[in-house]
N, C-alpha and C positions, 0 to 999 in steps of 0.2 A: 167739657170742662170737668175736672175732678179735684182741683185745689180748693180745700174748704175756705181759705181766706178769700179767694176771688168769688166763689159762689156766695159766701155770706155777704160780701160787699154789694154784689148785684141784687141778691134777694132782699137785703135790708133796704136798699135804695128804692126798690119797687114797693115794698111794704110801707115805707114812709110816705110815699105818694098816695097810697090807698087809705091809710088810717089817719094821716095828718101829723103835723109836727108835735102837737101836745102829747098824745098817747105814745108816739114813737120816742120822743125825748124822755118821757117818764119811765117807760117800761122796757123798751127795746134797746135804745142807745147805751144804757149802762150795763147791758148784758154782753156776753161774749160766747162764741162757739168754741168748743174744745172737744178733744177725744177723751172718753173715759178709759178706765183700765182695760176694758174689753174691746176697745177700738170703735165704740159707738159714738156718734156725734150727739153732743148735748149743748143746749143753750143754757148757760149758767147766768141766772139772774141774781141781783144783789140781795133780794129779800124773798121770803115765802109769799108775801103779798103780790110782788111782781110776778113770781112764778105762776100763781093762781090766775092772775089777770091774763097773762100770756096764754095759759092753757085754755081759758074760757073764751078769749077774744081774738087770738091771733095764731095759735099753733097750727090749726088746720090750714090756714092760708099760707103760713110760712112753709109748711111741708109741701104744699102745691107748688109754690115758687121754687123751693129747693129742688124738688124732684124734676122740675122742668129744666133745671140748669145742670144738675149733677149727672155726669155720665155713668156713675156707679150706682145710681138709684138708691142712695142712702136716705134715711129719714132722720129728722131731728127729734130728740126728746127734750124736755125742759126740766131743770132742777135749780134749786137755789144754792147759793154758795155754802150754806150750812150743811146741805146734803152731800156735797162733794168733798167736804172735809178740809177745805183750805180757804183762807181769807180772800183769795182771788184766783181765777183760773190760771193754771200753770202754762197752758198753751192757748193763749187767747187770740181771737181774731176779731178786733173791734169793728163795729158797724161803720162803714164808710159814709162819708157825706154824700148825700144824693143831690 
């Protein structure tokens, strides 16, 4: 599988099961995966607080899940919307319902 939308939906569903509805709904669900200007995959969170929470509590596991699904062996980085310079991701792949 190489489609970021499909990978994100599968990885997010698994992560939701692992971390629970509360943290997932607060920090992961409002976020979106997009490609940056260099073609790197980033998870765009709505706030810097959410970005920091994801980095501390979920990014390592998200990358493990992502790498297990992505045929291109890409890794995710995480940034907040203010860092990407737009109010919302231009190419967003919302987390699917698990």
